[in-house]
C-alpha positions in Angstrom: 15.8 25.9 -35.9 14.8 29.3 -34.5 17.2 31.4 -32.5 14.9 31.0 -29.4 15.5 27.3 -29.6 19.2 26.8 -30.3 20.4 23.3 -31.2 21.9 21.4 -28.3 25.7 21.3 -28.1 27.1 18.4 -30.2 28.8 17.0 -27.1 25.4 16.7 -25.3 24.0 14.8 -28.3 27.0 12.5 -28.2 26.5 11.9 -24.5 22.8 11.2 -24.9 23.6 8.6 -27.6 26.3 7.0 -25.4 23.9 6.8 -22.5 21.1 5.2 -24.6 23.7 2.6 -25.9 24.9 1.8 -22.4 21.3 1.4 -21.2 20.5 -1.0 -24.1 23.7 -3.0 -23.4 22.8 -3.2 -19.7 19.3 -4.3 -20.4 20.5 -7.2 -22.5 23.2 -8.1 -19.9 20.6 -8.6 -17.1 18.0 -10.4 -19.3 17.2 -14.0 -18.2 18.2 -16.9 -20.5 14.6 -17.3 -21.8 14.5 -13.6 -22.7 12.5 -12.1 -19.8 13.6 -9.6 -17.2 13.2 -9.9 -13.4 14.2 -7.1 -11.1 13.9 -6.3 -7.4 11.0 -4.0 -6.6 11.7 -2.0 -3.4 9.0 -0.4 -1.2 8.3 0.4 2.4 6.8 -1.8 5.1 3.3 -1.4 3.8 3.9 -4.0 1.1 4.9 -6.5 3.8 2.0 -5.6 6.0 -0.4 -6.0 3.2 1.1 -9.4 2.4 0.1 -10.5 5.9 -3.5 -9.2 5.3 -3.5 -11.2 2.0 -2.7 -14.4 3.9 -5.9 -13.9 6.0 -8.0 -13.4 2.9 -6.8 -16.3 0.8 -6.1 -18.8 3.7 -8.7 -18.1 6.3 -8.3 -21.7 7.6 -4.6 -21.0 8.6 -4.0 -20.9 12.3 -0.6 -19.2 11.8 1.0 -17.0 9.1 3.9 -18.8 7.4 7.3 -17.2 8.2 5.7 -15.2 11.0 8.9 -14.7 12.9 10.7 -13.4 9.8 7.9 -10.9 9.1 7.9 -9.8 12.7 11.6 -9.2 12.8 11.6 -7.2 9.6 8.7 -5.0 10.6 10.1 -4.3 14.1 13.5 -3.7 12.5 12.0 -0.9 10.4 10.4 0.9 13.3 11.7 4.4 14.2 12.6 5.6 17.6 9.3 7.4 18.1 7.4 4.2 17.5 6.4 5.0 13.9 7.0 3.6 10.5 7.8 6.0 7.5 7.1 5.9 3.8 10.9 6.2 3.1 14.0 5.7 5.2 15.0 8.6 7.5 11.8 10.5 7.1 9.1 11.4 9.7 6.6 8.7 10.6 3.5 8.3 8.6 0.2 7.5 10.3 -1.2 5.3 7.5 2.0 3.3 7.2 2.1 3.0 11.0 -1.5 1.8 11.3 -1.1 -0.9 8.6 2.1 -2.1 10.2 0.5 -2.0 13.7 -2.3 -4.2 12.4 0.1 -6.6 10.7 2.1 -7.0 13.9 -1.1 -7.5 16.0 -2.2 -10.2 13.6 1.2 -11.9 14.1 0.7 -11.7 17.9 3.3 -9.0 18.7 2.4 -8.0 22.3 4.6 -4.9 22.9 3.4 -2.0 20.7 3.1 0.9 23.2 5.4 3.2 21.3 3.6 2.6 18.0 0.2 3.1 19.7 1.3 6.4 21.2 2.6 7.7 17.8 -0.6 6.7 16.0 -2.8 8.4 18.6 -0.6 11.6 18.6 -1.0 11.7 14.8 -4.8 11.6 14.9 -5.5 7.9 15.1 -7.0 5.5 12.6 -9.4 8.4 11.7 -6.5 10.0 9.7 -5.4 7.2 7.4 -5.3 7.4 3.7 -7.9 6.0 1.3 -6.1 2.8 0.5 -5.6 2.0 4.2 -9.4 2.6 4.7 -10.1 0.1 1.9 -7.8 -2.5 3.5 -9.2 -2.0 7.0 -12.8 -2.1 5.7 -12.2 -5.6 4.5 -11.7 -6.7 8.1 -14.5 -4.7 9.7 -12.1 -2.1 11.0 -13.4 0.8 9.1 -16.9 1.5 7.8 -17.3 0.8 4.1 -19.4 3.9 3.8 -16.2 5.9 4.6 -14.4 4.6 1.5 -14.6 6.1 -2.0 -18.0 5.4 -3.6 -17.0 5.1 -7.3 -19.2 2.6 -9.1 -17.6 -0.5 -10.4 -19.2 0.2 -13.8 -16.5 2.9 -14.3 -14.4 0.0 -15.6 -16.7 -0.2 -18.7 -16.4 3.4 -19.7 -14.9 3.5 -23.3 -11.9 5.6 -24.2 -14.1 8.1 -26.0 -15.5 9.2 -22.6 -13.3 12.0 -21.0 -13.0 10.1 -17.7 -12.1 6.4 -18.2 -9.6 3.9 -16.9 -7.4 4.4 -20.0 -6.6 7.9 -18.8 -4.9 6.4 -15.8 -1.3 5.3 -15.6 -0.6 1.6 -15.8 0.1 1.3 -12.1 -3.1 3.2 -11.2 -5.2 0.9 -13.4 -3.7 -2.2 -11.8 -4.6 -0.8 -8.4 -8.0 0.9 -9.0 -9.7 -1.9 -11.0 -9.4 -4.5 -8.3 -10.2 -1.9 -5.6 -13.5 -1.1 -7.5 -14.4 -4.7 -7.6 -13.7 -5.3 -3.9 -15.5 -2.1 -2.9 -18.5 -3.2 -4.9 -18.8 -6.5 -3.0 -17.8 -5.0 0.4 -16.4 -8.3 1.9 -15.5 -8.6 5.5 -12.9 -11.2 6.4 -12.0 -12.7 9.8 -9.3 -11.4 12.1 -7.7 -13.4 14.9 -10.4 -12.2 17.4 -13.3 -13.1 15.1 -15.4 -12.0 12.2 -17.6 -8.9 12.3 -18.5 -5.8 10.3 -17.8 -3.7 13.4 -14.9 -5.5 15.0 -12.9 -4.1 17.9 -9.5 -5.4 17.0 -8.0 -1.9 16.6 -10.1 0.2 19.0 -7.1 1.2 21.0 -5.7 3.3 18.2 -9.0 5.2 17.5 -8.9 8.7 19.0 -12.7 8.7 19.5 -14.8 5.5 19.6 -18.0 7.6 19.4 -17.1 8.7 15.8 -15.8 5.3 14.7 -18.8 4.5 12.6 -19.7 8.1 11.6 -17.1 8.8 9.0 
């Protein structure tokens, strides 16, 4: 080994080996009896909000969301003093996270959301949400489909030999982008509690400018 790249101290090598051995031992200790692993995946309130959206998509005949009170308590319990919801605990509020949670609570019938509404409007309104939030909202007629990414679904078919293909993406990105491409191709519009429309007014109160709502 060259002098510019000295060998790591022997103690460091020993510690690395001990760490790997402990990691292997721990992995075996938490394995289920049939050999698989099951662990808790933690996220922010967006995952819960999107679960509520999912209920509307797969069970449009349902009059009420199952466990609605538990969902409502959890979402309201994560709300910050300024009315927002953040991506991670003890961080400033995020407009996309707040808009998705606001929609989920409104679907659940929560009446008092003045603080959340004020935060969202002060942060730019629905106009400022991230791409994924736009895709979710477009599925309920809350955002124009033309304001979402226009990547053709045929991108899925690009072979690995092409510089830009799905195999260049990380595993989590593939699992997200492929279904999003398919959904965006079909441009579905699902019903909300106040009806079914490609230009529904369910969230008009958190748009900064109604005149630009369909001009994005």
